[in-house]
C-alpha positions as CSV (number, residue, x, y, z in Angstrom):
1,M,41.7,14.0,14.1
2,R,41.9,17.7,13.1
3,Y,45.6,17.9,14.2
4,W,46.5,14.9,12.0
5,I,44.5,16.3,9.1
6,R,46.3,19.7,9.5
7,L,49.7,17.9,9.5
8,D,48.8,16.0,6.4
9,F,47.7,19.2,4.7
10,E,50.9,20.9,5.6
11,S,52.9,18.0,4.2
12,F,51.3,18.6,0.7
13,Q,52.6,22.3,0.7
14,M,49.8,23.6,-1.6
15,E,50.3,27.2,-2.5
16,H,46.7,27.7,-3.6
17,P,44.5,25.0,-2.1
18,L,41.3,26.5,-3.3
19,A,42.5,26.7,-6.9
20,A,43.9,23.1,-6.6
21,R,40.5,21.9,-5.4
22,F,38.6,23.3,-8.3
23,T,41.1,22.5,-11.0
24,Y,41.5,18.9,-9.6
25,G,45.2,19.4,-9.0
26,E,47.3,16.4,-8.2
27,N,48.1,17.4,-4.6
28,W,44.4,18.1,-3.9
29,E,43.4,14.6,-5.0
30,L,46.0,13.0,-2.8
31,Y,45.2,15.2,0.1
32,S,41.5,14.5,-0.2
33,Y,42.3,10.8,-0.2
34,M,44.2,11.2,3.1
35,R,41.6,13.5,4.6
36,N,38.9,10.9,3.9
37,L,41.1,8.2,5.4
38,R,41.6,10.2,8.6
39,H,37.8,10.7,9.0
40,L,37.3,6.9,8.5
41,E,40.0,6.2,11.2
42,Y,38.3,8.6,13.6
43,Y,34.9,6.8,13.3
44,I,36.6,3.4,13.5
45,N,38.5,4.3,16.7
46,K,35.8,6.5,18.4
47,P,35.2,4.9,21.8
48,R,31.5,6.0,22.2
49,K,29.5,5.4,19.1
50,Y,26.1,6.9,18.4
51,P,23.7,5.7,15.7
52,W,24.7,8.5,13.3
53,D,28.4,7.6,13.8
54,M,27.7,4.2,12.2
55,V,26.1,6.0,9.2
56,L,29.1,8.4,8.9
57,K,31.5,5.5,9.2
58,A,29.7,3.7,6.4
59,C,29.8,6.8,4.2
60,Y,33.6,7.3,4.8
61,W,34.2,3.6,4.3
62,L,32.4,3.6,0.9
63,R,34.2,6.8,-0.1
64,H,37.5,5.1,0.9
65,R,36.7,2.1,-1.2
66,W,35.8,4.4,-4.2
67,N,39.1,6.3,-3.7
68,C,41.1,3.0,-3.6
69,K,39.7,1.8,-6.8
70,H,39.9,5.1,-8.8
71,R,43.2,6.4,-7.4
72,N,44.8,2.9,-7.4
73,I,46.1,3.5,-3.9
74,F,45.3,1.2,-1.0
75,I,46.2,2.3,2.5
76,A,44.6,0.5,5.3
77,P,43.0,2.6,8.1
78,N,45.2,3.1,11.2
79,S,48.4,2.3,9.4
80,V,50.0,5.7,8.7
81,G,51.1,8.4,11.2
82,P,50.5,12.2,11.1
83,G,52.1,14.2,8.3
84,F,52.1,11.3,5.9
85,H,52.7,12.5,2.3
86,L,51.8,10.8,-1.0
87,Q,53.9,12.2,-3.8
88,H,52.3,12.0,-7.3
89,R,49.5,9.8,-8.5
90,G,50.2,6.1,-9.0
91,Y,50.0,2.6,-7.5
92,R,50.6,2.1,-3.8
93,H,49.6,-0.9,-1.8
94,I,50.2,-1.0,2.0
95,L,49.2,-4.0,4.0
96,P,46.8,-3.6,7.0
97,E,49.5,-4.9,9.4
98,T,51.9,-2.1,8.4
99,K,52.7,0.8,10.8
100,I,54.3,3.9,9.3
101,G,55.6,6.7,11.5
102,A,55.1,10.4,11.4
103,N,56.3,12.6,8.5
104,C,56.9,9.9,6.0
105,E,56.8,10.3,2.2
106,I,56.0,7.6,-0.3
107,L,56.3,7.9,-4.1
108,P,54.4,5.8,-6.7
109,M,54.7,2.1,-7.5
110,V,55.4,1.1,-3.9
111,L,54.3,-2.4,-2.7
112,M,54.4,-3.6,0.8
113,G,53.7,-7.3,1.0
114,K,54.7,-10.7,2.4
115,K,57.9,-12.7,1.7
116,Q,55.9,-16.0,1.4
117,A,52.3,-16.9,1.0
118,G,52.0,-18.9,4.3
119,I,53.1,-16.1,6.6
120,K,50.2,-15.3,9.0
121,D,51.7,-12.4,10.9
122,C,53.4,-10.1,8.5
123,K,54.2,-6.9,10.4
124,I,56.0,-4.1,8.6
125,Q,57.1,-1.2,10.8
126,I,58.5,2.0,9.3
127,G,59.9,4.7,11.6
128,N,59.5,8.5,11.5
129,N,60.8,10.8,8.7
130,C,61.3,8.1,6.1
131,Y,61.4,8.6,2.4
132,I,60.4,5.7,0.2
133,S,61.2,6.2,-3.5
134,T,59.6,5.0,-6.7
135,G,59.3,1.3,-7.4
136,V,60.3,0.1,-3.9
137,T,59.1,-3.4,-2.7
138,I,59.1,-4.1,1.0
139,L,58.6,-7.7,1.9
140,G,57.7,-8.3,5.6
141,P,58.0,-9.1,8.3
142,V,60.6,-6.3,8.5
143,Q,61.4,-3.3,10.6
144,I,62.8,0.0,9.2
145,G,64.3,2.6,11.5
146,D,63.8,6.4,11.7
147,N,65.3,8.8,9.0
148,V,65.8,6.1,6.4
149,T,65.8,6.8,2.6
150,I,65.1,3.9,0.4
151,G,66.4,4.3,-3.2
152,A,64.3,3.7,-6.3
153,G,63.6,0.1,-7.2
154,A,65.0,-1.4,-4.0
155,V,63.7,-4.6,-2.6
156,V,63.7,-4.6,1.2
157,T,63.7,-8.0,2.8
158,K,65.7,-7.5,6.0
159,D,65.6,-5.0,8.9
160,I,67.1,-1.6,8.3
161,P,68.7,0.5,11.1
162,S,68.0,4.2,11.6
163,N,69.7,7.0,9.9
164,C,70.9,5.4,6.6
165,V,70.3,5.3,2.9
166,V,69.6,1.9,1.3
167,A,69.3,0.8,-2.3
168,G,69.6,-2.3,-4.5
169,V,68.1,-5.7,-4.9
170,P,68.2,-6.9,-2.2
171,A,68.5,-3.6,-0.4
172,K,71.9,-2.9,1.2
173,I,73.1,0.1,3.2
174,V,74.7,2.6,0.8
175,K,75.4,5.4,3.3
176,K,75.1,6.0,7.0
177,L,73.9,9.4,8.2
178,N,75.3,10.8,11.4
């Protein structure tokens, strides 16, 4: 847990974390959201549970619910990898079935949802080192490879291979990287 929290902290690149904390800086708010989420994941996944663990889990869950409502960000526990970075305040909704790899960055106004209402198993898998720009909609089930950049306003409805840049409605490969 501490390792993942440290990687999340490093991804926010705060020059003065103490000043950011007391001045309610944007990066501090988003980092504290992620830190609370990591603590909640720890108590959800902990194999041996003591009575006080249930109390701590409930406290972190309540704090997560408060954060979701007030920050307008919903990220389900156990869905994002280490080094995950939220850039700027703003709406984000990530389905519980979503799995996002390490060192990914997501900008505001991102929605990850289902293509149709009747889909029961809507898995969205996003690889490592991905950059998801503003206003992106990802409709699952879909798989996105490693080192992918998704341009602003794109609507992803089909699988995307690794090492490319996609954009448009529906999203198409604009550029292949190495």
